C-alpha positions as CSV (number, residue, x, y, z in Angstrom):
1,M,0.0,0.0,0.0
2,K,1.2,3.5,-0.9
3,R,1.5,5.4,2.4
4,T,1.9,9.2,2.1
5,F,4.5,10.6,4.6
6,I,2.6,13.4,6.4
7,I,4.5,16.2,8.0
8,A,2.5,18.3,10.5
9,E,4.2,21.7,10.2
10,A,4.2,23.4,13.6
11,G,6.7,25.9,12.2
12,V,6.7,29.0,14.5
13,N,3.1,28.6,15.5
14,H,4.3,28.1,19.1
15,N,4.9,31.9,19.1
16,G,8.2,31.4,20.9
17,Q,6.6,29.6,23.9
18,I,8.0,26.2,24.7
19,D,4.8,25.0,26.4
20,L,2.9,25.6,23.1
21,A,5.6,23.7,21.2
22,Y,4.9,20.6,23.4
23,K,1.2,21.1,22.9
24,L,1.7,21.2,19.1
25,I,3.6,17.9,19.3
26,N,0.8,16.3,21.3
27,E,-1.8,17.4,18.7
28,A,0.3,16.1,15.8
29,V,0.5,12.7,17.5
30,K,-3.3,12.7,18.1
31,A,-4.0,13.6,14.5
32,G,-1.8,10.6,13.3
33,A,0.9,12.6,11.5
34,D,4.2,10.8,10.7
35,A,6.3,13.8,11.7
36,V,6.1,17.2,13.3
37,K,8.3,19.9,12.0
38,F,9.5,23.1,13.5
39,Q,11.6,26.0,12.2
40,T,15.1,26.6,13.7
41,A,16.7,29.9,13.4
42,V,18.9,32.6,15.0
43,P,17.1,35.7,13.6
44,E,20.3,37.8,13.6
45,L,21.9,35.2,11.3
46,V,18.9,35.0,9.0
47,M,18.0,38.6,8.2
48,T,19.3,42.1,8.5
49,E,17.9,44.8,10.7
50,Y,16.4,46.5,7.7
51,A,14.7,43.4,6.1
52,T,11.0,44.2,5.7
53,K,8.1,42.0,6.4
54,A,6.3,40.1,3.6
55,E,2.8,41.4,2.7
56,Y,1.2,38.4,4.4
57,Q,3.2,39.0,7.5
58,I,2.0,42.6,7.6
59,T,-1.5,41.5,7.0
60,N,-1.3,38.9,9.9
61,T,0.8,40.8,12.4
62,G,0.5,44.5,11.5
63,K,2.8,47.1,10.0
64,E,4.7,47.9,13.2
65,G,8.2,46.5,13.6
66,S,10.7,44.9,11.3
67,Q,10.9,41.3,10.2
68,I,13.7,40.7,12.6
69,E,11.7,42.1,15.5
70,M,8.9,39.8,14.6
71,A,11.2,36.8,14.2
72,K,12.8,37.4,17.7
73,K,9.3,37.1,19.2
74,I,8.3,33.8,17.6
75,H,11.5,31.8,17.5
76,L,12.7,29.4,20.3
77,P,16.3,29.5,21.6
78,L,18.5,26.8,20.0
79,E,19.0,24.9,23.2
80,V,15.4,23.8,23.5
81,Y,15.3,21.8,20.2
82,K,17.1,18.8,21.6
83,D,14.4,18.6,24.3
84,L,11.7,18.8,21.6
85,K,13.4,16.0,19.7
86,E,13.6,13.8,22.8
87,Y,9.9,14.5,23.6
88,C,9.0,13.5,20.0
89,E,10.8,10.2,20.4
90,K,8.9,9.5,23.6
91,K,5.7,10.2,21.7
92,N,6.7,8.0,18.8
93,I,6.6,10.7,16.2
94,I,9.4,11.8,14.0
95,F,11.0,15.2,14.9
96,L,11.9,17.5,12.0
97,S,13.0,21.1,11.8
98,T,14.0,23.4,9.0
99,P,17.2,25.3,9.6
100,F,17.4,28.9,8.3
101,D,21.0,29.7,9.1
102,M,24.3,27.7,9.3
103,K,24.4,27.6,13.1
104,S,21.0,26.2,13.2
105,L,21.9,23.7,10.4
106,E,24.9,22.4,12.4
107,L,22.8,22.0,15.5
108,L,20.2,19.9,13.6
109,L,22.9,17.9,11.8
110,S,24.2,16.9,15.3
111,F,20.8,15.3,16.0
112,N,21.2,12.6,13.3
113,M,17.7,13.2,12.0
114,L,16.1,10.9,9.5
115,Y,15.4,13.8,7.1
116,M,16.7,17.3,6.4
117,K,14.0,19.7,5.2
118,I,15.2,22.6,3.0
119,P,12.7,25.5,2.8
120,S,11.9,27.4,-0.4
121,G,13.8,30.4,0.6
122,E,17.1,28.5,0.9
123,I,17.0,26.9,-2.6
124,T,19.7,29.4,-3.8
125,N,21.9,29.3,-0.7
126,Y,25.0,27.7,-2.0
127,P,27.0,27.1,1.2
128,Y,23.9,25.9,3.0
129,L,23.0,23.4,0.2
130,K,26.6,22.2,-0.2
131,R,26.8,21.4,3.5
132,I,23.6,19.5,3.5
133,G,24.6,17.7,0.3
134,E,27.8,16.5,1.9
135,Q,25.8,14.5,4.5
136,N,24.3,12.1,1.9
137,M,21.1,12.0,4.0
138,N,17.4,12.0,3.1
139,V,16.6,15.5,1.9
140,I,13.2,17.1,1.3
141,I,13.2,20.3,-0.7
142,S,10.4,22.8,-1.0
143,T,10.4,24.5,-4.4
144,G,8.2,27.6,-3.9
145,M,9.3,30.8,-5.8
146,S,11.4,28.6,-8.1
147,T,11.8,27.9,-11.8
148,L,12.8,24.6,-13.1
149,K,16.3,26.0,-13.6
150,D,16.5,27.0,-10.0
151,V,15.4,23.5,-9.0
152,E,17.9,21.9,-11.4
153,E,20.8,24.0,-10.0
154,C,19.9,23.1,-6.4
155,L,19.7,19.4,-7.2
156,D,22.9,19.4,-9.2
157,L,24.7,21.0,-6.2
158,I,23.3,18.7,-3.6
159,I,24.0,15.6,-5.7
160,A,27.5,16.8,-6.7
161,S,28.2,17.4,-3.0
162,G,27.6,13.8,-2.2
163,T,23.8,13.0,-1.8
164,A,22.4,10.1,-3.8
165,K,19.6,11.2,-6.1
166,E,17.2,8.6,-4.8
167,K,17.4,10.2,-1.3
168,I,15.9,13.5,-2.6
169,T,12.2,14.5,-2.5
170,L,11.0,17.7,-4.2
171,L,7.9,19.4,-2.8
172,H,5.9,21.6,-5.1
173,C,4.9,24.7,-3.2
174,T,3.3,28.1,-3.6
175,T,5.0,30.5,-1.2
176,E,2.1,32.7,-0.1
177,Y,0.1,32.5,3.2
178,P,-2.6,31.5,2.4
179,A,-1.8,30.5,-1.2
180,P,-4.5,31.4,-3.7
181,L,-6.1,28.4,-5.3
182,K,-5.7,29.8,-8.8
183,E,-1.9,29.9,-8.2
184,V,-1.5,26.4,-6.8
185,N,-0.8,24.8,-10.1
186,L,-0.8,21.3,-8.6
187,K,0.1,19.7,-12.0
188,A,3.5,21.3,-11.6
189,M,4.2,18.6,-8.9
190,L,4.1,16.0,-11.8
191,T,6.3,18.2,-13.9
192,L,9.0,18.0,-11.2
193,K,8.7,14.2,-11.2
194,N,8.9,13.9,-14.9
195,T,11.7,16.4,-15.3
196,F,14.0,15.3,-12.5
197,G,13.0,11.7,-11.9
198,V,12.9,12.1,-8.1
199,N,10.2,11.5,-5.4
200,I,7.7,14.3,-5.3
201,G,5.3,15.8,-2.8
202,Y,3.4,18.9,-1.9
203,S,3.9,21.6,0.8
204,D,0.5,23.0,1.2
205,H,-0.1,26.7,2.1
206,T,-3.7,26.8,1.0
207,Q,-6.6,27.1,3.4
208,G,-8.6,23.9,3.9
209,I,-7.6,20.3,3.4
210,E,-8.8,19.4,-0.1
211,I,-5.6,20.4,-2.0
212,S,-3.4,18.1,0.1
213,I,-5.9,15.3,-0.4
214,A,-5.8,15.9,-4.2
215,A,-2.0,15.9,-4.1
216,A,-1.9,12.6,-2.3
217,A,-4.2,11.1,-5.0
218,M,-1.9,12.5,-7.7
219,G,1.1,10.6,-6.3
220,A,2.6,12.8,-3.6
221,T,4.9,10.8,-1.4
222,V,5.1,13.6,1.1
223,I,2.5,16.1,2.3
224,E,3.5,19.0,4.5
225,K,0.8,21.1,6.1
226,H,0.9,23.9,8.6
227,F,-1.2,23.6,11.7
228,T,-1.8,25.6,14.8
229,L,-3.6,25.3,18.2
230,D,-5.9,28.2,17.2
231,K,-6.1,30.3,14.0
232,R,-7.0,33.4,16.0
233,M,-3.6,33.5,17.7
234,E,-1.2,36.3,17.0
235,G,1.5,35.5,14.5
236,P,2.3,35.3,10.8
237,D,1.3,31.8,9.9
238,H,-1.7,30.9,12.0
239,V,-4.3,32.1,9.5
240,A,-3.0,29.8,6.8
241,S,-2.8,26.8,9.2
242,L,-5.2,24.0,10.1
243,E,-6.6,23.6,13.6
244,P,-6.1,20.2,15.2
245,F,-9.5,18.8,14.2
246,E,-8.9,19.9,10.6
247,L,-5.4,18.2,10.7
248,T,-7.0,15.0,12.0
249,E,-9.6,15.1,9.2
250,M,-7.0,15.8,6.5
251,I,-4.9,12.8,7.7
252,R,-7.9,10.6,7.8
253,C,-8.8,11.4,4.3
254,I,-5.2,11.0,3.0
255,R,-5.0,7.6,4.7
256,N,-8.2,6.6,2.9
257,V,-6.7,7.8,-0.4
258,D,-3.6,5.8,0.3
259,L,-5.7,2.7,0.9
260,A,-7.8,3.3,-2.3
261,M,-4.8,3.9,-4.6
262,G,-4.0,0.1,-4.9
263,D,-1.3,-1.3,-7.2
264,G,-2.8,-0.3,-10.5
265,D,-3.4,-3.9,-11.7
266,K,-7.0,-4.1,-13.1
267,Q,-8.5,-7.3,-11.8
268,I,-11.6,-8.6,-10.1
269,T,-11.4,-8.0,-6.4
270,A,-12.4,-10.4,-3.6
271,S,-15.4,-8.3,-2.7
272,E,-16.6,-8.2,-6.3
273,E,-16.5,-12.0,-6.9
274,K,-19.8,-12.6,-5.1
275,N,-21.5,-10.0,-7.2
276,I,-20.6,-11.2,-10.6
277,V,-23.5,-13.8,-10.9
278,I,-25.9,-11.3,-9.5
279,A,-25.0,-8.2,-11.6
280,R,-24.1,-9.9,-14.9
281,K,-26.5,-11.5,-17.4
282,S,-27.0,-14.7,-19.3
283,I,-28.7,-15.7,-22.6
284,L,-32.3,-16.8,-21.9
285,A,-35.3,-17.8,-23.9
286,A,-37.4,-14.8,-24.8
287,Y,-40.4,-17.1,-25.1
288,D,-41.1,-20.9,-25.2
289,I,-38.7,-22.5,-27.7
290,E,-39.5,-25.9,-29.2
291,E,-37.0,-28.7,-29.6
292,G,-35.2,-28.4,-33.0
293,E,-36.1,-24.7,-33.3
294,E,-33.2,-22.5,-34.4
295,F,-31.9,-19.9,-32.0
296,T,-32.5,-16.4,-33.4
297,N,-32.2,-12.7,-32.3
298,E,-36.0,-12.8,-31.8
299,N,-36.3,-15.9,-29.5
300,M,-33.4,-15.1,-27.2
301,N,-32.8,-12.2,-24.8
302,V,-30.4,-11.3,-22.0
303,K,-31.3,-11.1,-18.4
304,R,-29.9,-11.6,-14.9
305,P,-28.5,-13.6,-13.3
306,G,-25.2,-14.4,-14.9
307,S,-25.0,-18.1,-14.2
308,G,-25.8,-19.2,-17.7
309,I,-24.1,-18.6,-21.1
310,N,-22.2,-15.3,-21.3
311,P,-24.0,-12.9,-23.7
312,M,-20.6,-12.3,-25.3
313,R,-21.1,-15.7,-26.9
314,W,-24.3,-14.5,-28.6
315,N,-23.0,-15.1,-32.2
316,E,-21.9,-18.6,-31.2
317,V,-25.5,-19.5,-30.2
318,I,-27.3,-17.9,-33.1
319,G,-28.2,-20.5,-35.8
320,K,-27.8,-23.5,-33.5
321,K,-30.9,-25.7,-32.9
322,A,-32.4,-26.3,-29.6
323,K,-31.7,-29.8,-28.3
324,R,-34.8,-29.7,-26.1
325,K,-37.7,-27.5,-25.3
326,F,-36.9,-24.2,-23.4
327,S,-39.5,-22.3,-21.4
328,K,-39.6,-18.5,-21.3
329,D,-36.7,-17.1,-19.2
330,E,-35.0,-20.4,-19.0
331,F,-31.2,-20.5,-19.5
332,I,-30.3,-21.4,-23.1
333,E,-28.0,-24.5,-23.3
334,I,-26.1,-25.6,-26.4
């Protein structure tokens, strides 16, 4: 069975409060996610003092303050991430976090995580990508704000640095919060697969759950979706995130899609076997047929059940003579 790897993206929706981070882990576990992911950063190493907020950040947090002032409020100190990882291990959920600077990257590399997640904004960060590529670990790369050339250059660098191609997964993504449906372009996920021959998935910034479900049905091996404890909380990403009950429902739907995808081999299933005789039809006498009478289009018809001669043998029966008398609706025998 195809099983989609589902990442519950906590991101910075803990608003810099460690107790909320633990609550987010608990909710991801309850929802049935495979992994919970945070964002690890030292704001001073990520952005300058004069970096401005994105439009969505202004919409969600107000015009006051710079991007770095906002970031300082919502990021956790580096020393707590080890505790979060250990808590995830106790809760039997995979811990992931996206590094946004080299110091954060080195910290996360020291954790020997199963996957390294590269965000869309770092897809042109040469030293960052090279360092990750040297690890030859499983890498998940979001490709928001990127052309195919951008993605190709990123892949080439990571592979040339030492990472096997089969360890790389590309996530199609639209970097806007929330992402407008008309700009999702979900078919581009398949373009990534066909162009680069790697595993593909979808990092979903839309509101609602239906696009993630559609991506799973289209072959996404990874789904990443932001979630929060409450959309009304202050912060840049809460509005475009799912609340716990929505995350649970999304995961339930994706697991059903996983189950329904099958292996692609068209065959009669075990549950269908018992319905074949009931639903299919047989060749029967349209009215009483005397012995020796020739079978014709007029004296035969097709009705349920399907336990007699298959109607696909119609031309084989036409013209033969009845070996005995057949009553109306009796199975024809030859």
